[in-house]
N, C-alpha and C positions, 0 to 999 in steps of 0.2 A: 444514477450518474454512471456506475460499475456498468450495469445495461449497457448506458448508450457509446459511451466510448468503448469498450469491447462487446460486441455483439453477437460473437462467436463464440461466449463467454468464458468462465475467470478455471485456471483450476488450479487449486492451495494442496498443499501436501496434508498430511492427519494432526499433524502440531502445528502449522496453523490454525486449524478447525477447532481443535482440539483448547488451544490459547483462546480461542474469539465467542466462539461459541458454547463450550463447556466450562471452560473454568473461568471464563467471563460471561457466565450468565448472570442477565443484569444490570449491564455496564451498555453503554453507546453500542448502536449497529450489530451487537448480537441477535436479536431478534432477525434484526433482517437479512443476515448472511445464513443463520437455520433457515431461515423462509427460501433462497435463493438454491435452497443444495438441489440437483438433477433437475434443476429451471435455468439457470443462468451461471452456475458455480457446481464446480464437479469436483469432487477429493481424488487426488491420485499421488501415488506412493512414488517415492522419488527410489529408486532402486539402486545406485551410487554410493552404498552403508560407508564406504572407508572414504570419500570425501566430506560425507556428513560427519562425518569423526571429526575429521581436519580442522574443518568450517567449524566445529562446538568447541576450538581451543580457544575463537576470540568470539560466535557469538551466541546463541541462545539456540536451541532446538528448528523452531520456528522458522529463520532464518539460515538458520544452516541447511532445513530441507528445501525452501525454495530456492534458493541459490540453486541448489543440487539440482532439483526440478524443472526449472528453467534450465539449468544444461543438459537434460538430458530429451523435453518436448522443446524449444526455443520456441517462442511466440514475439508480439512486438512487443511491450514490456515487463520487465521484471517490477513487482511492486514492492516496494518495499519504505516505509522512512525511519527505522532505528539506525542514528545515525554511525554506529560502526558497520553494521551491515549494508549501507550505501556503500563506505567505503572500502569495503573489500570487493562488495562489485562493478567499482569503478575503475581499482585495479585491473578485476580481471575484466575489462569492457565491453560490461552489457549494461541494457538503454536499461534504465531506473525509473519510473514512474512511482510517485509517493500518492500522497495526499493534497499538497499544496500545488503540484503539479498537473492533479485532479480539477483541482476547482481553479485554476490558469486557463485549464483546456472548457471543461464549463462554464467560466466566464466570456471565451473566445464566440463561444459556442451560442449562448441565450441559452445554455439551461439554468444559468444561477443569473441575476439583474445584476446584485452586487456583492461584490467578492469580498470586502469589507466586512458585512455581516456577517458572512459565511465564516471570518477568519477566525473574529469576534467569538463565536455562537462555538469555535472548535478549542477559544483556550479555554469560554467559559465551563462550557458543558460537560467539556470532555477532556477537557483539563493537559491539551495537545499543548506542549513544549513547543516553543515562538521565539527564537532570537525579534529583536524591535529593524534590526539589520533586514531579515529571511524577509520580518513580514512589510515593512515598506516596498522592499526591491519586491516584490508579489505584486503590490498594487499600481508600482511606477509599470510594472510588463502589460497590467491591462489598461492602463490610464484614470486609473483610480486616482492617482498622486501621483503629484510632482515633480 
């Protein structure tokens, strides 16, 4: 889905690569992300180490680097799922897209047929935490729940 949503590719900071592919080896998505390197995915270092340090007072290194990298090289959206990181990015008025937003886009574009199945799989297989309120609102947005 990421390659369809972002056909020009995605930049990620080294800390995110390490978290997802190296530390996350064996977890859902790690192999797919690793396979995307230099095709639809590029690792890019964020330059502003001072900003990264300031952001790391409240966020982990991956999110701090992702926000900094987006500020240095703005694109259509900043991909974030972690709640604290999303709150910081919102305060900075950055355009955020998370897994749920990507799935809603995919449903609307016909990339996936059933959002509910995808959400259930995320919660079960990937242990993705989602409140019932957010779950229901996502289904309402694509008219799978009235």
